[in-house]
FIBA-991473 format. One record per residue (C-alpha): residue in one letter; x, y, z. Coordinates in steps of 0.001 Angstrom, whole numbers. Layout:
<rs>
+------+---------+---------+---------+
! code !       u !       v !       w !
+------+---------+---------+---------+
!    a !       X !       Y !       Z !
...
+------+---------+---------+---------+
</rs>
This chain:
<rs>
+------+---------+---------+---------+
! code !       u !       v !       w !
+------+---------+---------+---------+
!    m !  -22651 !  -11870 !  -29870 !
!    s !  -22301 !  -15612 !  -30489 !
!    g !  -25163 !  -18067 !  -30071 !
!    k !  -23681 !  -19431 !  -26832 !
!    e !  -23196 !  -15936 !  -25431 !
!    s !  -26771 !  -15031 !  -26384 !
!    d !  -28110 !  -18143 !  -24644 !
!    a !  -26033 !  -17356 !  -21540 !
!    m !  -27453 !  -13825 !  -21473 !
!    m !  -31020 !  -15150 !  -21638 !
!    e !  -30347 !  -17365 !  -18596 !
!    l !  -29617 !  -14278 !  -16500 !
!    g !  -32264 !  -12452 !  -14505 !
!    t !  -33997 !   -9466 !  -16076 !
!    l !  -32232 !   -6882 !  -13905 !
!    h !  -28866 !   -8550 !  -14488 !
!    r !  -29340 !   -8353 !  -18257 !
!    e !  -30536 !   -4770 !  -18099 !
!    r !  -27503 !   -3674 !  -16104 !
!    l !  -25100 !   -5352 !  -18518 !
!    e !  -26656 !   -3346 !  -21335 !
!    y !  -26533 !       4 !  -19535 !
!    l !  -24363 !    2530 !  -21407 !
!    p !  -22480 !    4709 !  -18929 !
!    r !  -22539 !    8456 !  -19461 !
!    m !  -19230 !   10295 !  -19526 !
!    p !  -17525 !   13498 !  -20729 !
!    p !  -17443 !   13433 !  -24567 !
!    l !  -13943 !   14899 !  -24688 !
!    l !  -12523 !   11580 !  -23481 !
!    r !  -13671 !    9964 !  -26716 !
!    g !  -12111 !   12471 !  -29061 !
!    a !   -8835 !   14268 !  -29590 !
!    f !   -7928 !   16115 !  -26412 !
!    n !   -4989 !   17987 !  -24984 !
!    i !   -3188 !   17652 !  -21673 !
!    r !   -2782 !   20913 !  -19773 !
!    k !    -318 !   20917 !  -16899 !
!    g !    -867 !   23073 !  -13827 !
!    d !    1577 !   24470 !  -11313 !
!    i !    4303 !   22520 !   -9560 !
!    t !    2853 !   20871 !   -6441 !
!    s !    4001 !   20058 !   -2927 !
!    a !    2651 !   18012 !     -25 !
!    q !     185 !   19551 !    2403 !
!    h !    2002 !   17944 !    5340 !
!    d !    5595 !   16796 !    5971 !
!    a !    6758 !   18024 !    2557 !
!    q !   10490 !   17714 !    3166 !
!    e !   10234 !   14181 !    4530 !
!    i !    8004 !   13089 !    1650 !
!    r !   10389 !   14630 !    -886 !
!    k !   13129 !   12410 !     552 !
!    v !   10965 !    9300 !     144 !
!    f !    9992 !   10145 !   -3461 !
!    p !   12879 !   12168 !   -4917 !
!    k !   12122 !   11216 !   -8535 !
!    l !    8425 !   12093 !   -8627 !
!    f !    7858 !   14659 !   -5887 !
!    g !    6555 !   18054 !   -7015 !
!    q !    4967 !   17107 !  -10325 !
!    p !    2271 !   19417 !  -11757 !
!    s !   -1447 !   18736 !  -11737 !
!    i !   -2903 !   17534 !  -15044 !
!    h !   -6144 !   18595 !  -16720 !
!    i !   -7677 !   17024 !  -19813 !
!    v !   -9040 !   19754 !  -22067 !
!    q !  -10674 !   19955 !  -25460 !
!    n !   -8397 !   20044 !  -28443 !
!    r !   -8316 !   23455 !  -30089 !
!    g !   -6517 !   22435 !  -33233 !
!    d !   -3136 !   21743 !  -31643 !
!    p !   -1260 !   18671 !  -32877 !
!    v !   -1992 !   15629 !  -30705 !
!    t !    -653 !   12104 !  -30641 !
!    v !   -3334 !    9421 !  -30690 !
!    g !   -3442 !    5819 !  -31707 !
!    e !    -267 !    4576 !  -30014 !
!    e !    -347 !     892 !  -29153 !
!    l !    -134 !     490 !  -25371 !
!    k !     120 !   -2400 !  -22948 !
!    v !   -1445 !   -1706 !  -19563 !
!    g !   -1907 !   -3831 !  -16437 !
!    v !   -4658 !   -3385 !  -13869 !
!    v !   -4829 !   -4442 !  -10202 !
!    f !   -7729 !   -4523 !   -7739 !
!    a !   -6559 !   -4167 !   -4141 !
!    g !   -8350 !   -3930 !    -823 !
!    g !  -12069 !   -4398 !    -297 !
!    p !  -14490 !   -4431 !   -3243 !
!    a !  -16421 !   -1277 !   -4127 !
!    p !  -19408 !   -1033 !   -6501 !
!    g !  -18249 !     522 !   -9771 !
!    g !  -14773 !    -995 !   -9748 !
!    h !  -15485 !   -3233 !  -12732 !
!    n !  -16469 !    -176 !  -14747 !
!    v !  -13026 !    1311 !  -14158 !
!    v !  -11501 !   -1655 !  -15965 !
!    c !  -14136 !   -1442 !  -18695 !
!    g !  -13523 !    2288 !  -19153 !
!    l !   -9757 !    1740 !  -19329 !
!    f !  -10172 !   -1094 !  -21837 !
!    d !  -12590 !     859 !  -24037 !
!    h !  -10368 !    3942 !  -24009 !
!    l !   -7262 !    2076 !  -25107 !
!    k !   -9071 !     -11 !  -27743 !
!    e !  -10828 !    3037 !  -29179 !
!    r !   -7461 !    4715 !  -29620 !
!    n !   -5715 !    1647 !  -31015 !
!    v !   -7343 !   -1737 !  -31426 !
!    d !   -3959 !   -3448 !  -30943 !
!    s !   -3557 !   -2102 !  -27402 !
!    k !   -3675 !   -4751 !  -24673 !
!    v !   -4969 !   -4795 !  -21099 !
!    f !   -3756 !   -7413 !  -18621 !
!    g !   -5633 !   -8095 !  -15393 !
!    f !   -3541 !   -9345 !  -12468 !
!    l !   -5352 !  -12025 !  -10509 !
!    n !   -6031 !  -11780 !   -6788 !
!    g !   -4613 !   -8331 !   -6235 !
!    t !   -1050 !   -7183 !   -5707 !
!    s !      96 !  -10745 !   -5037 !
!    g !    -861 !  -11516 !   -8653 !
!    l !    1324 !   -8648 !   -9816 !
!    m !    4301 !   -9975 !   -7881 !
!    s !    3801 !  -13571 !   -9022 !
!    g !    3021 !  -12649 !  -12625 !
!    t !    -403 !  -14291 !  -12481 !
!    y !   -2575 !  -12516 !  -15012 !
!    i !   -5036 !  -12833 !  -17861 !
!    e !   -5343 !  -10747 !  -20998 !
!    l !   -8711 !   -9011 !  -21121 !
!    f !  -10949 !   -9063 !  -24194 !
!    e !  -14405 !   -7686 !  -24894 !
!    s !  -15848 !  -11171 !  -24506 !
!    s !  -14389 !  -11473 !  -20995 !
!    l !  -15520 !   -7978 !  -19961 !
!    a !  -19076 !   -8251 !  -21313 !
!    r !  -20527 !  -10006 !  -18279 !
!    f !  -18912 !   -7609 !  -15767 !
!    r !  -20071 !   -4261 !  -17119 !
!    n !  -22062 !   -2307 !  -14522 !
!    q !  -21745 !   -5189 !  -12057 !
!    g !  -20686 !   -5018 !   -8428 !
!    g !  -17716 !   -6782 !   -6876 !
!    f !  -14075 !   -7278 !   -7829 !
!    h !  -14585 !  -10922 !   -8841 !
!    m !  -13548 !  -10398 !  -12453 !
!    l !   -9937 !  -10474 !  -11218 !
!    g !  -10088 !  -10887 !   -7457 !
!    s !   -8377 !   -8733 !   -4840 !
!    d !   -6198 !   -8904 !   -1742 !
!    r !   -4451 !   -6606 !     743 !
!    t !    -861 !   -7520 !     -78 !
!    k !    1569 !   -4609 !     -98 !
!    l !    4761 !   -3972 !   -2011 !
!    e !    7093 !   -3536 !     952 !
!    t !   10479 !   -5178 !     567 !
!    e !   13015 !   -4734 !   -2214 !
!    a !   12312 !   -8334 !   -3174 !
!    d !    8627 !   -7425 !   -3653 !
!    f !    9482 !   -4514 !   -5907 !
!    e !   12007 !   -6592 !   -7829 !
!    r !    9337 !   -9195 !   -8610 !
!    a !    6906 !   -6471 !   -9712 !
!    r !    9560 !   -4876 !  -11950 !
!    k !   10365 !   -8247 !  -13492 !
!    v !    6716 !   -8865 !  -14384 !
!    a !    6307 !   -5338 !  -15773 !
!    k !    9349 !   -5833 !  -17998 !
!    e !    8284 !   -9295 !  -19164 !
!    l !    4884 !   -7960 !  -20241 !
!    d !    6493 !   -4804 !  -21624 !
!    l !    3922 !   -2735 !  -19739 !
!    d !    3548 !     913 !  -20625 !
!    g !    1255 !    1471 !  -17682 !
!    l !    -144 !     -19 !  -14492 !
!    v !   -3421 !     983 !  -12792 !
!    f !   -4109 !     304 !   -9111 !
!    i !   -7781 !     417 !   -8043 !
!    g !   -8390 !     714 !   -4300 !
!    g !   -8401 !    2829 !   -1146 !
!    f !   -5794 !    4953 !     587 !
!    d !   -3475 !    1997 !    1325 !
!    t !   -3677 !     928 !   -2319 !
!    n !   -2990 !    4470 !   -3499 !
!    t !      -2 !    4593 !   -1148 !
!    n !    1212 !    1307 !   -2660 !
!    a !     813 !    2784 !   -6150 !
!    m !    3004 !    5778 !   -5280 !
!    y !    5792 !    3568 !   -3940 !
!    a !    5588 !    1426 !   -7082 !
!    a !    5729 !    4495 !   -9349 !
!    e !    8823 !    5825 !   -7568 !
!    n !   10532 !    2433 !   -7512 !
!    f !    9935 !    1867 !  -11219 !
!    k !   11270 !    5329 !  -12000 !
!    m !   14358 !    4762 !   -9824 !
!    h !   15151 !    1574 !  -11759 !
!    d !   14413 !    3035 !  -15208 !
!    v !   11394 !     792 !  -15758 !
!    k !    9229 !    2422 !  -18432 !
!    t !    5941 !    1383 !  -16777 !
!    n !    3983 !    4432 !  -15581 !
!    v !    1729 !    3945 !  -12545 !
!    v !   -1564 !    5667 !  -11700 !
!    s !   -4237 !    4923 !   -9088 !
!    v !   -8023 !    5173 !   -8935 !
!    p !   -9909 !    6109 !   -5700 !
!    s !  -12097 !    3141 !   -4815 !
!    t !  -13397 !    2614 !   -1283 !
!    i !  -16881 !    2455 !     156 !
!    d !  -15686 !    4154 !    3361 !
!    g !  -15563 !    7504 !    1582 !
!    d !  -12323 !    8469 !    3340 !
!    l !  -10301 !    8882 !     143 !
!    r !  -11430 !   12414 !    -609 !
!    n !   -9673 !   15741 !    -444 !
!    q !   -9300 !   18956 !   -2440 !
!    q !   -8223 !   16905 !   -5455 !
!    l !  -10577 !   13896 !   -5173 !
!    q !  -14253 !   14642 !   -4595 !
!    t !  -15312 !   11098 !   -3692 !
!    s !  -14436 !    7454 !   -4205 !
!    i !  -16158 !    4726 !   -6186 !
!    g !  -18781 !    2793 !   -4243 !
!    f !  -19728 !    5322 !   -1578 !
!    d !  -22929 !    6362 !   -3345 !
!    t !  -24074 !    2762 !   -3769 !
!    v !  -23216 !    1446 !    -341 !
!    t !  -24842 !    4279 !    1595 !
!    k !  -28064 !    3678 !    -320 !
!    v !  -27903 !     -60 !     454 !
!    y !  -27350 !     547 !    4175 !
!    a !  -29994 !    3279 !    4281 !
!    e !  -32648 !     874 !    3042 !
!    l !  -31687 !   -1732 !    5659 !
!    i !  -31627 !     713 !    8570 !
!    a !  -34890 !    2341 !    7557 !
!    n !  -36443 !   -1130 !    7567 !
!    l !  -35193 !   -1637 !   11117 !
!    g !  -36605 !    1730 !   12144 !
!    y !  -40064 !     713 !   11062 !
!    d !  -39597 !   -2702 !   12689 !
!    a !  -38797 !   -1001 !   15996 !
!    y !  -41767 !    1313 !   15567 !
!    s !  -44059 !   -1627 !   14760 !
!    a !  -43000 !   -4080 !   17481 !
!    k !  -42215 !   -1408 !   20094 !
!    k !  -39952 !   -3663 !   22139 !
!    s !  -36310 !   -3462 !   20939 !
!    y !  -33404 !   -1139 !   20189 !
!    h !  -31447 !   -1867 !   17025 !
!    f !  -27733 !   -1071 !   17466 !
!    c !  -26342 !    -797 !   13922 !
!    r !  -22638 !    -777 !   13119 !
!    l !  -21706 !     417 !    9612 !
!    m !  -18469 !     170 !    7685 !
!    g !  -16085 !    3068 !    8127 !
!    r !  -12716 !    2009 !    9483 !
!    h !  -11090 !    5372 !   10001 !
!    a !  -13859 !    7879 !    9249 !
!    s !  -17608 !    8224 !    9820 !
!    h !  -18680 !    9365 !    6338 !
!    v !  -20911 !    6312 !    5782 !
!    a !  -22620 !    6651 !    9161 !
!    l !  -23214 !   10374 !    8639 !
!    e !  -24653 !    9959 !    5147 !
!    v !  -26905 !    7078 !    6213 !
!    a !  -28117 !    9051 !    9235 !
!    l !  -29046 !   11988 !    7021 !
!    q !  -30979 !    9626 !    4771 !
!    t !  -32773 !    7647 !    7496 !
!    r !  -33008 !    9823 !   10668 !
!    p !  -32169 !    7304 !   13432 !
!    n !  -32785 !    8212 !   17072 !
!    m !  -29040 !    8530 !   17626 !
!    c !  -25935 !    8391 !   15445 !
!    l !  -22455 !    8560 !   16937 !
!    l !  -19664 !    9964 !   14770 !
!    g !  -16087 !    9109 !   15657 !
!    e !  -14794 !   12561 !   14735 !
!    e !  -17194 !   14256 !   17148 !
!    v !  -16363 !   11773 !   19893 !
!    r !  -12695 !   12646 !   19439 !
!    r !  -13330 !   16400 !   19428 !
!    r !  -15393 !   16182 !   22604 !
!    r !  -12896 !   13701 !   24080 !
!    l !  -15684 !   11411 !   25237 !
!    t !  -14604 !    8339 !   27174 !
!    l !  -16358 !    5014 !   26790 !
!    a !  -18151 !    5667 !   30089 !
!    e !  -19385 !    9054 !   28864 !
!    i !  -20623 !    7612 !   25558 !
!    t !  -22436 !    4911 !   27502 !
!    s !  -24045 !    7558 !   29710 !
!    e !  -25263 !    9579 !   26715 !
!    i !  -26871 !    6519 !   25109 !
!    a !  -28467 !    5633 !   28458 !
!    d !  -29820 !    9194 !   28701 !
!    l !  -31568 !    8760 !   25340 !
!    i !  -33075 !    5437 !   26390 !
!    c !  -34314 !    6925 !   29679 !
!    e !  -35860 !    9904 !   27866 !
!    r !  -37712 !    7609 !   25478 !
!    a !  -38777 !    5283 !   28298 !
!    a !  -40317 !    8276 !   30086 !
!    v !  -42777 !    8591 !   27180 !
!    d !  -43339 !    4808 !   26965 !
!    k !  -40953 !    4235 !   24057 !
!    n !  -38649 !    1333 !   24869 !
!    y !  -37415 !     985 !   21308 !
!    g !  -35385 !    2832 !   18674 !
!    v !  -32433 !    2799 !   16292 !
!    l !  -28795 !    3753 !   16938 !
!    v !  -26082 !    3985 !   14270 !
!    v !  -22317 !    3819 !   14875 !
!    p !  -19293 !    3510 !   12538 !
!    e !  -17131 !     408 !   12876 !
!    g !  -14122 !    2599 !   13600 !
!    l !  -15737 !    4330 !   16585 !
!    i !  -13521 !    2483 !   19026 !
!    e !  -10389 !    4134 !   17585 !
!    f !  -11859 !    7600 !   18200 !
!    i !  -12555 !    7052 !   21916 !
!    p !   -9473 !    8638 !   23578 !
!    d !   -8929 !    6131 !   26375 !
!    v !   -9506 !    3143 !   24077 !
!    n !   -7367 !    4660 !   21303 !
!    d !   -4466 !    5123 !   23718 !
!    l !   -4826 !    1453 !   24582 !
!    l !   -4846 !     480 !   20889 !
!    k !   -1632 !    2409 !   20230 !
!    e !     162 !     536 !   22990 !
!    l !   -1230 !   -2792 !   21800 !
!    n !     -84 !   -2078 !   18228 !
!    e !    3460 !   -1377 !   19381 !
!    l !    3559 !   -4546 !   21489 !
!    l !    2132 !   -6704 !   18703 !
!    a !    4667 !   -5217 !   16266 !
!    k !    7402 !   -6361 !   18657 !
!    g !    6144 !   -9925 !   18622 !
!    h !    3956 !  -10036 !   21735 !
!    n !     852 !  -12077 !   20920 !
!    d !    -555 !  -13382 !   24184 !
!    r !   -2753 !  -11628 !   26763 !
!    s !    -579 !  -12871 !   29644 !
!    t !    2540 !  -11201 !   28217 !
!    i !     846 !   -8103 !   26778 !
!    v !   -1205 !   -6860 !   29748 !
!    p !    1779 !   -6483 !   32146 !
!    e !    3568 !   -4361 !   29517 !
!    l !     711 !   -1837 !   29272 !
!    s !     827 !    1507 !   31033 !
!    e !   -1316 !    1828 !   34152 !
!    s !   -4059 !    3814 !   32366 !
!    a !   -4110 !    1472 !   29363 !
!    r !   -4239 !   -1555 !   31647 !
!    a !   -7213 !     -38 !   33491 !
!    t !   -9041 !     573 !   30213 !
!    f !   -8331 !   -2959 !   29038 !
!    s !   -9604 !   -4414 !   32302 !
!    s !  -12841 !   -2416 !   32054 !
!    l !  -13782 !   -3987 !   28724 !
!    p !  -15907 !   -7119 !   28411 !
!    n !  -13629 !  -10132 !   28071 !
!    s !  -14835 !  -10851 !   24514 !
!    i !  -13932 !   -7328 !   23352 !
!    g !  -10519 !   -7510 !   25010 !
!    t !   -9841 !  -10706 !   23078 !
!    q !  -10948 !   -9078 !   19825 !
!    l !   -8484 !   -6215 !   20380 !
!    l !   -5653 !   -8757 !   20363 !
!    f !   -6604 !  -10303 !   17022 !
!    e !   -3935 !  -10396 !   14341 !
!    r !   -3577 !   -7094 !   12442 !
!    d !   -4254 !   -6853 !    8717 !
!    p !   -1349 !   -6657 !    6198 !
!    h !   -1199 !   -2876 !    6629 !
!    g !    -801 !   -3116 !   10414 !
!    n !   -4359 !   -1968 !   11079 !
!    v !   -6695 !   -3318 !   13723 !
!    q !   -9258 !   -5535 !   11987 !
!    l !  -12192 !   -3396 !   13037 !
!    s !  -14726 !   -5565 !   11232 !
!    r !  -13950 !   -8181 !   13894 !
!    i !  -14410 !   -5819 !   16844 !
!    e !  -18096 !   -5754 !   17703 !
!    v !  -18451 !   -2220 !   19008 !
!    e !  -22254 !   -2459 !   18829 !
!    r !  -22153 !   -5398 !   21258 !
!    l !  -19693 !   -3525 !   23460 !
!    l !  -22117 !    -593 !   23720 !
!    i !  -25063 !   -2877 !   24372 !
!    e !  -23193 !   -4445 !   27308 !
!    t !  -22012 !   -1164 !   28818 !
!    v !  -25443 !     465 !   28373 !
!    k !  -27200 !   -2536 !   29889 !
!    k !  -24945 !   -2282 !   32936 !
!    e !  -25529 !    1476 !   33229 !
!    l !  -29307 !    1100 !   32944 !
!    g !  -29247 !   -1612 !   35617 !
!    e !  -27505 !     788 !   37988 !
!    r !  -29995 !    3538 !   37175 !
!    k !  -32903 !    1189 !   37754 !
!    a !  -31455 !     273 !   41150 !
!    r !  -31363 !    3994 !   42008 !
!    g !  -34954 !    4370 !   40858 !
!    v !  -34219 !    6811 !   38019 !
!    y !  -35082 !    4419 !   35186 !
!    k !  -38236 !    2340 !   34981 !
!    g !  -38234 !    1166 !   31372 !
!    s !  -37247 !   -2100 !   29729 !
!    f !  -34174 !   -2573 !   27566 !
!    s !  -33845 !   -5203 !   24866 !
!    a !  -31175 !   -4658 !   22212 !
!    i !  -30413 !   -6370 !   18914 !
!    p !  -26921 !   -5956 !   17376 !
!    h !  -26421 !   -5559 !   13618 !
!    y !  -23314 !   -5183 !   11466 !
!    f !  -23866 !   -3950 !    7912 !
!    g !  -20627 !   -4266 !    6001 !
!    y !  -20170 !   -6913 !    3366 !
!    e !  -23839 !   -6635 !    2340 !
!    g !  -23023 !   -3451 !     427 !
!    r !  -19532 !   -3909 !    -990 !
!    c !  -20582 !   -5907 !   -4033 !
!    a !  -24059 !   -4481 !   -4670 !
!    l !  -25100 !   -3549 !   -8192 !
!    p !  -23659 !     -35 !   -8544 !
!    t !  -25927 !    2955 !   -8862 !
!    n !  -25955 !    4772 !  -12171 !
!    f !  -23688 !    7369 !  -10569 !
!    d !  -21059 !    4783 !   -9628 !
!    c !  -21360 !    3126 !  -13063 !
!    n !  -20770 !    6465 !  -14766 !
!    y !  -18089 !    7587 !  -12330 !
!    g !  -16091 !    4346 !  -12523 !
!    y !  -16272 !    4326 !  -16314 !
!    a !  -15078 !    7932 !  -16565 !
!    l !  -12227 !    7227 !  -14134 !
!    g !  -11139 !    4272 !  -16288 !
!    h !  -11091 !    6412 !  -19437 !
!    t !   -9171 !    9114 !  -17586 !
!    a !   -6619 !    6590 !  -16308 !
!    g !   -6022 !    5553 !  -19920 !
!    a !   -5578 !    9172 !  -20958 !
!    l !   -3016 !    9825 !  -18208 !
!    l !   -1002 !    6756 !  -19173 !
!    e !   -1267 !    7604 !  -22852 !
!    s !     461 !   10892 !  -22077 !
!    s !    3186 !    9119 !  -20018 !
!    n !    2295 !   10271 !  -16495 !
!    s !    3265 !    8355 !  -13373 !
!    g !    2622 !    8772 !   -9660 !
!    y !    -840 !   10273 !  -10162 !
!    a !   -4268 !    9711 !   -8662 !
!    v !   -6950 !    9818 !  -11334 !
!    s !   -9472 !   12603 !  -10757 !
!    v !  -12965 !   13212 !  -12138 !
!    s !  -14623 !   16279 !  -10624 !
!    d !  -17615 !   18633 !  -10824 !
!    l !  -19649 !   15556 !   -9922 !
!    t !  -22862 !   17423 !   -9084 !
!    s !  -23165 !   18290 !  -12784 !
!    a !  -24310 !   15912 !  -15514 !
!    p !  -21620 !   13335 !  -16420 !
!    e !  -21163 !   14992 !  -19795 !
!    k !  -19846 !   18073 !  -17967 !
!    w !  -17476 !   16335 !  -15580 !
!    e !  -13859 !   17526 !  -15547 !
!    c !  -11067 !   14976 !  -15786 !
!    g !   -7379 !   14850 !  -14971 !
!    g !   -4943 !   13751 !  -12323 !
!    y !   -3057 !   14957 !   -9260 !
!    p !     305 !   13810 !   -7886 !
!    l !    -213 !   11331 !   -5080 !
!    t !    2501 !   13081 !   -3103 !
!    m !     117 !   16040 !   -2664 !
!    m !   -2130 !   13781 !    -559 !
!    m !     506 !   12183 !    1671 !
!    s !    1918 !   12660 !    5152 !
!    i !    4213 !   10764 !    7508 !
!    e !    2437 !    8225 !    9724 !
!    r !    3561 !    5589 !   12179 !
!    r !    2602 !    1973 !   11387 !
!    k !    3880 !   -1375 !   12616 !
!    g !    6294 !     421 !   14903 !
!    a !    7872 !    2482 !   12081 !
!    s !    7190 !    5781 !   10283 !
!    g !    6394 !    6008 !    6588 !
!    a !    4704 !    8116 !    3922 !
!    v !    1018 !    7293 !    3393 !
!    v !   -1939 !    8787 !    1539 !
!    n !   -4043 !   10723 !    4030 !
!    r !   -7455 !    9600 !    5180 !
!    s !  -10207 !   12194 !    5046 !
!    l !  -12302 !   12538 !    8202 !
!    v !  -15779 !   14005 !    8543 !
!    n !  -15448 !   17788 !    8552 !
!    l !  -17174 !   18921 !   11740 !
!    d !  -17290 !   22439 !   10324 !
!    g !  -18753 !   21285 !    7006 !
!    i !  -22304 !   21607 !    5712 !
!    a !  -23226 !   17912 !    6053 !
!    f !  -22356 !   17774 !    9752 !
!    k !  -24042 !   21117 !   10463 !
!    v !  -27276 !   19859 !    8905 !
!    f !  -27008 !   16630 !   10908 !
!    k !  -26300 !   18484 !   14161 !
!    e !  -29283 !   20784 !   13654 !
!    q !  -31726 !   17998 !   12853 !
!    r !  -30679 !   15175 !   15190 !
!    k !  -32266 !   16721 !   18289 !
!    n !  -35629 !   16296 !   16559 !
!    w !  -34992 !   12597 !   15960 !
!    r !  -34373 !   11567 !   19594 !
!    l !  -37941 !   11101 !   20763 !
!    t !  -39730 !   10720 !   17430 !
!    e !  -40074 !    7953 !   14851 !
!    d !  -39378 !   10263 !   11943 !
!    y !  -37626 !    7503 !   10006 !
!    r !  -37093 !    7929 !    6279 !
!    t !  -36620 !    5278 !    3608 !
!    s !  -35542 !    5646 !      18 !
!    g !  -36321 !    1987 !    -731 !
!    p !  -34282 !    -150 !   -3125 !
!    i !  -31812 !    1534 !   -5469 !
!    q !  -33483 !    2701 !   -8654 !
!    h !  -31168 !    1681 !  -11487 !
!    f !  -33168 !    3244 !  -14272 !
!    e !  -33075 !    6865 !  -13214 !
!    q !  -31051 !    9377 !  -15214 !
!    m !  -28445 !    9868 !  -12482 !
+------+---------+---------+---------+
</rs>
């Protein structure tokens, strides 16, 4: 380390310096001579024939497992050039993926090069990049955020987009390209891999599961980078609010957590903190609860607590709850189709809605109705972070309680405070687990590219064991895809994983939550402990 670098390190805070010096744990086999073992030919779990048509070159590839070398001849030390792209929202541990990839390639051949594309997929298409060196990585090891390179939500969609990406890949003579992001990013990676293969571009493409929402998990991928960190961050905040409510005894805290299409974050945080109520979108959908019925159930809780002189508490909801409410979801589908056709004004949209959708829209507070018409994100999704479902529930519950008070069945007081915990967690210092996991995924991505594989999601599994015992490999992205309708058209996408209502986590939650309704049995884990073994 140079004198200037040493001085810069000393200017950092103690925790910052300590995290930079943390040495991630990982499976030793990734640092030695290993073999690649291929599994059986694969298919897609859903819509296999349609997906085969979309990806004729790469559909049906075998799974890949990295195993210890048993004396077989192996090829190591080849000089490789690899690009890396952050896409979508940041997730703690993402920087360690890049560091793991860099270390893997440099350990195998010091002349290998890693290029980081700036500001996401748009940087790939424009050819805006930097070459990464140890000196540039040193201050990002074990750090949160994606700010080393930047990120965006741009997609490779048109032939012109793919042509620009191919041109950049050829100019840099890339052997490999790594996408780091969520299910949309992994979908993008699969389309890029197929397109490159169709045009005889040598660049192999793999993707790394990185999303705090926890919805990029399946039989092949146990979890995504960032989920462990962000649930701990939110748990500390919500536990603090629980004790605030218990201390002041005058307010309800309505807490909305990130989780666009699944309630994994809300469920995990509820298990850690024990709020008085936690709504899960998947259960709302299964029970087919309308907005009015959800409002009634929350009002029931508040009336029960008021009956024992408790006009306070904590409620947790996922940001994507609104998409799980059947009557509201039907409305959203119609709005999406109209927006895709160019309608962008309330006066022209409302008359085009079906009678039931129009009734639902009219029942919403005016501010929420406006939020539902906001511009969609680049993937055609509703921007749920801008739809304040916690405020919607506060308004509908307040109205319901007013009606109950008029009937004489409720005599308490209701004061509610809305909270949205989202961006507070996305760039937090990663837990040791996410540091280790991201680093191992980066090494594994390098190993898959070294053995010339394309169209794969990087997998590190057996995660409840010590990192030294983790298993590494990759699975074809086509295994995880189905046909879905977006922006008024159908296409192949990587599946989102929803909370399993028959799984152990939900069963534990369901059994315990009835004990949380009238108590203040809040739990707090406190700040993340970065110096534990795991």
